[in-house]
N, C-alpha and C positions, 0 to 999 in steps of 0.2 A: 883298607880294602872298600871298597862304593860299599854300600850295598840295596841292593836288585830290591826295587817295590810292585815289578809288573813281572811278572813270566816274556811276557814278547822281548825284555829285556837280554833275553840269555843269551846267550850262541851259541845254541845247544838245541837249541827251540826254534833258530834261524834260520839251522843247516838245513837240521830237519823242517822245516818249511819247506826252503828250497828243493829238496827230498821228494817233498813229494807233491811236487809243483809240475819237477821234471818227471814224474813217471803219471802223469795224468797226460801230460803232453805226448809221453811214449807209448800210451796206450789209446791217445785219438787217432795211431797210425792204422790205416783199413788192415794188418796183418791177424791185431784184433779184434777187429770188427765182428768175427762167428762165434771166437770163446767169450759169451760173456759171462760165463766160471770165473776164467783164470783174466781174466781184464777187474771183474770188479771184485776181486780176490787182491790183488796186489793193490786196487788201490784205498780199498777199504788199510788193506796192510798201509800204507802209507800218511793215507788220514790219522791213524791211532799212532802214529809216535808222537807228530807233536803238539796229539790230543792229549795221550798221557800224559808230557812233560804240564802241560797244563791247567790240566787236571787233580795231580799232585804238587804244582807250586800249592792253587787256589787252599789246600784240606789244610789244616790246623797242623800238620806235627811236621815234624821230621820223618818219622818213621814211616806217616801217611806216606809222605815226596819220596822220600829212595824206594820205597812200593810199586808206586808210578813208575817212576823209572827205569825201575827192574822191567815191567810189562812197554815199557818204552823200547825198553833194549831189545824184549825180544821179537814186540815186532818188525824190530827190524835184522833183525834173523832167521826170520819170516819172511819179509820182502825181497832177503839177498837169494834166498831160497829159490821163493817166486822168478823168479829174474830168470834162475839160473834156469828153471823151467822154459820160462819165455824165448831166454836166448835159445836152446835147444831145439823150441822149435822155431825158430827160424822167424822170430816175430818176433825182435827186436837184431841190429844188426852189432858184430862186436864191438865197435866204436862204444854207440850209446850202450852195449853190455856194461864196458870199463868204467862207464863216465855212473853209471847208478851205482856200481857195483860198489866202487872208491868211495862214493858218497856214502855209503851204507855202511861200507867200515867207518869210515871217520866218522860216521852220528854213533855209533857203537862201540868205538873209542873215545867220543867226548864222552856218552854217559858214563859211562864205566868212571874215568876220570872224576868227571862231579858226582858220581855216587861215592866212590873214595873218600871225594874230598868233604862231604858231606858228613860220612862218619866221622872221619877225623876228628871233624868241627866238633858231634857230639858228642864224642866219647873226649873230648879234650874239656870243654864244661862239665860232664859227671864226672874229674881228677879235679876238678875246680871245684864243685861241690860237695864229695864227696871228702876231704883237706880239711 
């Protein structure tokens, strides 16, 4: 397995960046122009996902990285809820909603899988050390 030296190489970070940019494009539409609160909250959530992945990667321990990945996953869930609200308010059409929600779900799955992978590696190192 290749060592990853920067968070920009993480597939989950790349996916979350794409999601963030797509959220910004969607919230630039006229339907969002007067709902500053929801527009701002959706954008902050979308920015939080790749930002927490990056912050966790730059921390000094696997435990801290796992913590920030958990926050990122929570932000993805929060974003998905806000997208449902935006859809029900007819701020985004059904095609755009499906695209964004599916990308959110994929991001959540990748974050969960990456967390499980890091936990497995962390636990296997403990077993090697304790023997």
